[in-house]
Steps between C-alpha positions, in 0.01 A plus 500: 500500500641839408481816709188635329315173557597504869384860531170417330449201729582713805255773397223247435566333834483840668169581335369158606594572862339845484181357352485229767557761771182671384325227696310176477174409669307176503122505487433862401303634206431259217742250651238398755286386205794332328583306817146363513516401133834322547392317815184381326694390190743311726221335702152533345341423839637827640263797475270287287180689591651846464313721254819640348646151453183397319578764234837343410344308213361822352841655448771236482839640595750220453775667699329389821517138386875540448548674835298228674744241363780684681323432830617140463857615568459803729245667725283780370701778666825377344339453159358853486818657636700311236258613229538856627880474466469351151249767398735770626798360312295457182363854521843655561651306210211593271507869593879511468498339155205713386655829608841404365344407165301820463708758689852376433772346712555800728155654527336166574659490847363840590149409395521170690616684813211746465260206484588425862381839622239622254136430575323213331139468396443169675125530538546849648659345807750782533787252519841538343775303335546175317277306742199725544281228650740368765407140420494255209259629238448342155453844342860590585618183327280584199648850475853357519420251223352779287814712546720206402281444193544865397877461533503184289276654235709816481828310464376383162470860375 
C-alpha cells in the first residue's frame, strides 16, 4: 500500500469513528417496528396476534427475512449493532466515492467532512451526519446503493 492509500484508509477510518460517535440506540423510532418484524420472521409464534405483524404479507420486505437468519448466529442486539456498523461503513464509502467522482480528488474530502456536520432531511428529525437515524435503517442502505450506482454509471461517461 502506498502513502496515498494509507492516508485514504486513515481518513475513511476517522470518518467511520466520527459517524459511530454520533450515537446508536436500540428500539427507537422505526427500529421498534423492525425488531418486531425480525422476531416474528425468526419465530412465527412470537407476536403472532399483533395487528402490525398481520400486515407483513401486505408489503413484503425481504430484508427482514435475511436479518432473521442472522439471529441463528447472534442475538438481536448484536445483529442490529453489526448492521449499524455495516450501514455506516457502506454509507461512508458510498459518499466518499460519490463526492470524489463528482467533485474531484481534493474537493471530495471537504464535501464528505461537511456531511458530518450539515443537517439532513431524515424525516425532519433535525438530526445530523452520516447516520441521521442513530440505528440500522434500510433507507440509509438504499441511499448508499443509489450513490454507488451513480458512481458506476458515471465512470462509463
